[in-house]
C-alpha positions in Angstrom: -104.4 156.1 201.7 -105.6 156.4 198.1 -106.3 153.4 195.9 -103.3 154.3 193.7 -101.0 154.3 196.8 -102.4 150.9 197.8 -101.7 149.5 194.4 -98.1 150.9 194.3 -97.4 149.6 197.7 -98.7 146.2 196.7 -96.4 146.2 193.7 -93.4 146.9 195.9 -94.3 144.1 198.2 -95.2 146.4 201.1 -99.0 146.4 200.8 -101.5 143.8 202.0 -104.3 142.5 199.9 -107.8 142.0 201.6 -111.4 142.4 200.7 -111.2 146.2 201.1 -108.2 146.8 198.8 -107.4 146.4 195.1 -106.4 142.8 194.4 -104.9 142.5 191.0 -105.2 138.8 190.9 -109.0 139.1 190.9 -108.6 140.8 187.6 -106.1 138.3 186.3 -108.4 135.5 187.3 -105.7 133.4 189.1 -103.7 133.1 192.3 -100.2 134.5 192.5 -97.4 132.2 191.5 -95.2 130.8 194.3 -91.8 129.6 193.1 -89.3 127.1 194.5 -87.2 128.9 197.0 -84.8 126.0 197.9 -83.9 125.5 194.3 -83.2 129.1 193.8 -81.0 129.1 197.0 -78.9 126.3 195.5 -78.7 128.2 192.2 -77.8 131.6 193.4 -76.2 131.4 196.9 -72.5 132.3 196.9 -72.6 133.0 193.2 -71.5 136.0 191.2 -74.6 137.3 189.5 -74.7 139.8 186.6 -77.9 141.5 185.5 -78.2 143.6 182.3 -80.8 146.3 182.3 -80.4 146.3 186.0 -82.2 149.6 186.4 -85.3 148.6 184.5 -88.6 147.2 186.0 -87.7 143.5 185.6 -83.9 143.9 186.0 -84.1 145.9 189.2 -86.6 143.4 190.8 -84.3 140.5 189.8 -81.5 142.4 191.7 -83.7 142.7 194.8 -84.8 139.1 194.7 -81.3 137.8 194.0 -79.9 139.6 197.1 -82.3 137.4 199.3 -80.2 134.4 198.3 -76.8 135.8 199.6 -74.8 135.9 196.3 -71.1 136.5 196.6 -71.3 139.5 194.3 -74.0 141.3 192.3 -73.0 143.2 189.2 -75.4 145.8 187.8 -75.0 146.6 184.2 -77.2 149.5 183.0 -76.7 152.3 180.4 -79.2 154.8 182.1 -77.2 156.7 184.7 -80.0 157.7 186.9 -81.7 154.3 186.9 -78.3 152.7 187.8 -77.8 155.2 190.6 -81.2 154.5 192.1 -81.0 150.7 192.2 -77.3 150.8 193.4 -78.3 153.2 196.2 -81.4 151.1 197.2 -79.5 147.9 197.4 -76.6 149.4 199.2 -78.8 150.9 201.9 -80.7 147.6 202.4 -77.8 145.2 202.1 -75.1 147.0 204.0 -71.6 145.6 203.3 -72.8 143.5 200.3 -70.5 143.4 197.2 -72.6 145.3 194.7 -70.9 146.7 191.7 -72.6 149.2 189.4 -71.3 149.2 185.9 -72.5 152.0 183.6 -72.5 150.3 180.2 -74.4 149.8 176.9 -74.8 146.2 175.9 -74.0 147.2 172.3 -70.5 148.3 173.4 -68.7 145.1 172.8 -65.4 146.3 174.3 -66.9 147.5 177.5 -69.1 144.4 178.0 -66.1 142.1 177.3 -64.1 144.1 179.9 -66.8 143.8 182.5 -67.1 140.1 182.1 -63.4 139.5 182.2 -63.1 141.5 185.4 -66.2 140.2 187.2 -66.2 136.6 186.0 -70.0 136.2 186.7 -71.4 132.7 187.3 -75.1 133.6 186.4 -76.3 136.1 183.8 -79.8 137.6 183.7 -80.1 139.4 180.5 -82.9 141.9 180.8 -81.7 144.8 178.7 -83.9 145.3 175.6 -86.0 147.8 173.7 -89.5 146.7 174.4 -92.1 149.2 173.3 -93.9 147.9 170.2 -94.9 151.2 168.5 -91.5 152.9 169.1 -89.7 150.0 167.6 -91.9 150.1 164.5 -90.7 153.6 164.0 -87.0 152.7 164.8 -86.4 149.1 163.6 -82.6 149.7 163.3 -82.3 150.4 166.9 -84.5 147.4 167.8 -82.1 145.1 165.8 -78.9 146.7 167.3 -80.1 146.4 170.8 -82.3 143.3 170.9 -80.4 141.2 168.5 -76.8 142.4 168.3 -76.6 143.5 171.9 -77.8 140.1 173.0 -75.1 138.5 170.8 -72.4 140.6 172.6 -73.6 139.7 176.1 -74.2 136.0 175.2 -70.8 135.7 173.5 -69.1 137.2 176.6 -70.9 134.7 178.8 -69.7 131.8 176.7 -66.1 133.1 176.5 -65.9 133.5 180.3 -67.6 130.1 180.9 -70.5 131.3 182.9 -72.7 128.6 184.4 -76.0 129.9 183.2 -77.3 132.6 180.9 -81.1 133.6 181.1 -82.5 135.8 178.5 -85.8 137.7 179.1 -88.0 137.2 176.0 -91.7 137.9 175.3 -95.0 136.3 174.1 -94.7 138.7 171.3 -92.0 136.5 169.8 -94.7 133.9 168.9 -95.8 134.5 165.3 -94.6 138.1 165.6 -96.4 141.0 163.9 -94.1 143.6 165.3 -90.4 144.5 164.9 -90.0 144.1 168.6 -91.3 140.6 168.6 -89.3 139.6 165.5 -86.1 140.9 167.0 -86.7 139.0 170.2 -87.3 135.8 168.2 -84.0 136.4 166.5 -82.3 136.8 169.8 -83.9 133.6 171.1 -82.5 131.8 168.0 -79.0 133.1 168.7 -79.1 132.1 172.3 -80.3 128.7 171.7 -77.6 128.1 169.0 -74.9 128.7 171.7 -76.1 126.1 174.1 -73.8 123.3 172.7 -70.9 125.7 172.0 -69.5 125.5 175.5 -70.2 124.8 179.1 -72.7 127.6 179.6 -76.4 126.7 179.9 -78.4 129.1 177.7 -82.2 129.4 178.2 -84.9 132.0 177.4 -88.1 133.0 179.3 -91.3 134.3 177.6 -94.0 136.1 179.5 -96.8 138.6 178.9 -97.3 142.2 179.8 -95.9 143.2 183.3 -98.3 145.2 185.4 -96.6 148.3 186.8 -93.5 148.2 184.6 -92.3 151.3 182.9 -94.6 152.2 180.0 -97.2 149.5 180.8 -100.9 150.4 180.6 -101.7 150.6 184.3 -99.5 153.6 185.0 -100.7 155.2 181.8 -104.3 154.7 182.9 -103.5 155.9 186.4 -102.3 159.2 185.0 -105.2 159.6 182.6 -107.7 159.0 185.4 -106.0 161.4 187.7 -106.1 164.1 184.9 -109.9 163.5 184.5 -109.7 161.4 181.4 -110.2 160.3 178.8 -108.7 156.9 179.2 -107.4 155.7 175.9 -107.9 152.0 174.9 -106.7 150.8 171.4 -109.6 148.4 170.7 -112.5 147.1 172.7 -111.4 143.5 172.2 -107.7 144.0 172.8 -106.5 141.3 175.3 -103.2 140.6 177.0 -101.7 138.1 179.4 -100.5 139.9 182.6 -98.0 139.2 185.3 -96.8 141.2 188.3 -93.3 142.4 188.5 -92.3 140.0 191.3 -93.7 137.0 189.4 -92.0 137.9 186.1 -88.7 138.4 187.9 -89.0 135.2 189.9 -89.9 133.3 186.7 -86.7 134.4 185.1 -84.7 133.3 188.1 -86.5 129.9 188.3 -85.9 129.3 184.7 -82.2 129.6 185.2 -82.4 127.2 188.1 -84.3 124.4 186.4 -83.1 124.8 182.8 -80.9 122.2 181.3 -80.0 124.4 178.4 -81.6 125.3 175.1 -85.2 125.7 176.5 -87.7 128.5 176.3 -89.8 128.6 179.4 -93.3 130.2 179.9 -95.5 130.7 182.8 -99.1 129.6 183.1 -100.6 133.0 183.3 -104.2 132.0 183.4 -106.6 133.7 181.0 -105.9 136.8 179.0 -107.4 140.0 180.3 -109.3 142.4 178.2 -107.6 145.9 178.4 -111.1 147.5 178.3 -112.1 145.6 181.5 -108.8 146.6 183.2 -109.4 150.3 182.3 -113.0 150.2 183.6 -111.9 148.3 186.7 -109.4 151.0 187.5 -111.9 153.8 187.0 -114.4 152.1 189.4 -111.8 151.4 192.0 -110.9 155.1 191.9 -114.5 155.8 193.0 -115.6 157.1 189.5 -118.0 155.9 186.8 -116.8 154.8 183.4 -118.3 156.6 180.4 -119.8 159.2 182.8 -117.1 160.6 185.1 -114.3 159.3 183.0 -114.7 158.8 179.3 -113.1 155.8 177.5 -111.8 156.6 174.0 -110.7 154.0 171.5 -107.7 155.1 169.4 -107.2 152.1 167.1 -104.7 149.2 167.1 -101.2 150.6 166.6 -98.6 149.3 164.1 -97.3 145.9 165.1 -99.9 145.1 167.7 -102.1 142.1 167.8 -105.6 141.9 169.3 -104.6 138.7 171.1 -101.1 137.5 172.1 -100.2 133.9 171.7 -98.2 131.7 174.1 -96.8 129.2 171.5 -96.6 128.6 167.9 -98.2 125.5 166.2 -94.9 123.6 165.7 -93.8 124.0 169.3 -93.9 121.1 171.7 -94.7 121.6 175.4 -93.6 119.6 178.3 -94.0 120.1 182.1 -91.2 121.1 184.4 -90.6 120.5 188.1 -92.8 123.5 188.8 -96.6 123.0 188.0 -97.0 126.6 186.7 -93.9 126.6 184.5 -93.8 124.8 181.2 -91.1 124.5 178.6 -91.4 125.0 174.8 -88.8 122.9 173.1 -88.3 124.8 169.8 -86.3 123.6 166.8 -82.8 124.9 167.2 -81.3 126.8 164.4 -77.9 125.7 163.2 -74.8 127.9 163.7 -74.7 128.4 159.9 -78.4 129.6 159.9 -77.8 132.0 162.8 -74.6 133.4 161.3 -76.5 134.1 158.1 -79.3 135.7 160.1 -76.8 138.1 161.8 -75.2 138.9 158.4 -78.5 139.6 156.8 -79.5 141.9 159.7 -76.2 143.7 159.9 -76.3 144.4 156.2 -79.8 145.7 156.3 -78.8 148.3 159.0 -77.0 150.2 156.2 -80.4 150.7 154.5 -83.6 152.3 155.6 -86.4 150.9 157.8 -88.0 149.0 154.9 -84.8 147.0 154.3 -84.6 146.1 158.0 -88.2 144.9 158.0 -87.5 142.8 154.8 -84.4 141.4 156.5 -86.5 140.4 159.6 -88.9 138.7 157.3 -86.1 136.7 155.9 -84.8 135.7 159.3 -88.1 135.0 161.0 -90.3 133.2 158.5 -93.5 133.5 160.7 -93.1 137.3 161.0 -96.0 139.1 159.4 -95.9 142.9 159.9 -99.1 144.5 160.9 -100.3 147.9 160.1 -102.4 150.1 162.3 -106.2 149.2 162.4 -109.1 151.6 162.7 -110.3 152.5 166.2 -113.4 150.9 167.6 -116.5 152.8 168.9 -115.9 155.9 170.8 -117.7 154.6 173.9 -118.0 151.0 175.3 -121.1 149.6 176.8 -119.5 146.1 177.0 -120.3 144.6 180.4 -117.5 144.7 182.8 -116.1 141.5 184.2 -114.3 140.8 187.5 -115.4 143.9 189.3 -115.1 143.9 193.1 -116.5 146.6 195.5 -113.7 148.9 196.8 
């Protein structure tokens, strides 16, 4: 079996890690996170669960993990037909007889979302649907606002109106001191979700985490394809670093947050130390039996619009406190008033009628810490920076 097959099997929970195989946690510099299964059992067993973005990397894994806790019903909300078909078929084959309901729907379609919530009456919402790719959202800020902010409003309002028990929003570390449209829109969504927490009986929380290894569009599948094609492997900057999680970790964190949240919190996982993207690229080349800069060239392409060299886990004015899980902490952010949030939505909605510059200006007004960042020049063409965390294959 090839190293890539072993990696893919490990991601899907079928592979075994040992000294002879690729262990992603060696690169991450930490052990895998183990979450509180009994608490999740109490939270999810016998409940009606609805997942938006159910066909995506995180959403589909939340669906798989949720089924282990015997929910009464699982509602899959997804706008991509093929992705919805695949996760519905997979779950149906594994959990024969389970009440699984695929709903083809766009979260920006208020009438459709309202109808689904009214019919299904979900107890727990995992809101995973979002536009997440930083460079694409820099080019399409209006779509980022419509989906990440206004779409979140539609789903959150539906949860409030149907008196769901808990609403858990998937956020990102890019919402901290954002330099990208994507990060700024996710911060706006956080503000809206927090503002609803005292408006009814639904508990609203958000979960921030870093990059997810193996998710659609992440660097690992990209590097994998580039190595298979003979290179070059493209890295934006030799000092670019990111916090990483595996798909199961990220998904379970979202679920755990819903279980332990009292409402209004933003949770984050202790993800260890950030990983340099260059080290990850070189590690993958070596684990493929090849030599970096000889068999496979590494090319630096420059930091793209909206990207940071280093992601942050919290802003300076945020206060952290521990939770019942040693690897999960909560950032208690100041909650915006309903008046401030309504003004934010009005500002963004008005800006949609203008061009991209109007939308970026509106995001600046709504998120004071948002500082747009333009592309930076690439680094040197080749890296001779020493590789860290390399294990023999």
